[in-house]
C-alpha positions in Angstrom: 97.1 121.9 141.4 98.6 120.8 138.0 97.8 117.6 136.2 100.7 116.1 134.4 100.9 113.0 132.3 104.4 111.5 132.7 105.4 108.2 131.2 101.8 107.4 130.7 100.8 108.0 134.3 98.7 110.9 135.4 100.0 112.9 138.4 98.5 115.8 140.3 101.1 118.1 141.8 100.6 121.1 144.0 103.4 123.3 142.7 103.9 126.8 141.4 103.3 126.6 137.6 106.5 128.7 137.1 108.7 126.0 138.6 110.9 124.2 136.1 109.7 120.9 134.7 113.1 119.5 135.7 112.6 120.4 139.3 109.2 118.9 139.5 110.2 115.7 137.8 113.2 115.2 140.1 111.8 116.4 143.4 108.0 115.9 143.3 107.9 112.8 141.1 111.2 111.2 142.0 112.2 110.7 138.4 115.9 111.4 138.7 117.0 110.1 135.3 116.5 113.6 133.9 119.7 115.4 134.8 120.5 118.9 135.9 123.5 119.9 133.8 124.1 123.6 133.1 120.7 124.9 134.1 120.8 127.2 131.1 119.6 125.0 128.3 123.0 124.6 126.7 124.0 121.0 127.5 120.9 118.8 126.8 121.3 116.8 130.0 117.8 117.8 131.1 116.1 116.8 127.8 112.7 115.0 127.9 110.1 114.5 125.3 106.9 116.6 125.4 104.4 115.4 122.9 107.3 113.6 121.1 109.4 116.8 120.8 112.8 117.2 122.6 112.3 119.7 125.4 114.8 121.2 127.7 113.2 120.7 131.1 115.5 123.2 132.9 114.0 125.9 130.7 110.4 124.8 130.7 107.9 126.0 133.2 105.8 123.0 134.5 102.7 125.0 133.8 103.5 125.0 130.1 103.3 121.2 129.8 100.0 120.6 131.7 97.8 118.4 129.4 100.8 117.3 127.3 102.4 113.9 127.2 105.8 113.9 128.9 108.3 111.1 128.5 111.5 110.8 130.6 114.2 108.2 130.3 112.3 106.0 132.8 109.4 105.8 130.4 111.1 104.4 127.4 111.3 100.8 128.3 108.1 98.7 127.9 107.3 95.4 129.5 110.8 95.1 131.0 112.4 95.5 127.6 114.7 98.4 126.8 113.9 100.7 123.9 116.2 99.9 120.9 118.1 103.2 121.5 118.8 102.3 125.1 119.9 98.8 124.1 122.2 100.2 121.4 123.8 102.6 123.8 124.6 99.6 126.1 125.7 97.3 123.2 128.2 99.9 121.8 129.4 101.4 125.1 128.0 104.8 124.0 128.5 106.2 127.5 131.1 106.6 130.1 130.0 108.8 133.0 126.4 108.5 131.8 125.4 112.0 132.7 124.4 113.1 129.2 123.0 109.7 128.3 119.3 110.2 129.2 119.1 113.4 127.1 121.1 111.9 124.3 118.8 108.8 124.2 115.6 110.8 124.3 116.9 113.2 121.5 117.9 110.1 119.5 114.4 108.6 120.0 112.8 111.8 118.7 115.1 111.8 115.7 114.4 108.2 114.8 110.7 108.7 115.2 110.8 111.5 112.6 113.6 110.1 110.4 113.9 106.3 110.6 117.0 106.2 108.4 119.3 109.1 109.3 122.8 109.5 108.0 125.7 109.8 110.5 125.8 113.6 109.6 122.1 114.0 110.4 122.5 112.2 113.7 125.5 114.4 114.6 123.6 117.6 113.6 120.5 116.6 115.6 122.6 115.9 118.7 124.7 119.1 118.4 123.0 120.7 121.5 123.8 117.7 123.7 127.2 117.9 125.3 129.1 114.7 126.2 131.8 115.6 128.6 133.5 112.3 128.0 133.7 112.7 124.3 132.2 109.4 123.1 130.4 111.1 120.2 131.5 108.5 117.6 130.0 105.6 119.7 126.8 107.6 120.2 126.4 108.1 116.5 127.1 104.4 115.9 124.5 103.5 118.6 121.8 105.6 117.0 122.6 104.0 113.6 122.3 100.6 115.2 119.0 101.5 116.8 117.7 102.8 113.5 118.3 99.4 111.9 116.7 97.6 114.9 113.6 100.0 114.8 113.2 99.3 111.1 113.1 95.6 111.8 116.7 94.7 110.9 119.4 93.2 113.1 
């Protein structure tokens, strides 16, 4: 039995500790916002935050994250209000098919938590490991810039 804290809620799951975090999130906890993309840690679709750090859940054994704070896309909004990054992605149409969006948003949140005023180049560099098959990178960078302003208390 493993104890996981996901989106602020403690869960006990009876799974092999070698199973991927992605598999456990999707099948055991029904948190399907985290996506299976390439399965090899190259596309970023499976990204979650573990203790605030971007983590590729398809490459992480669930046993490695026991006792750590896991945040998925479902855990970003609070009190029915979207996180500023989520809102900016909507405002600027920074998604098309939406498959990369959860990983992009979580990576952007981690970036803004560590660097509240990144340049467009810093944003692009930070998101390099996240593939958007639809190619809306310019809107994604603009959304992260807008979210940065909102998180700093601006408009």
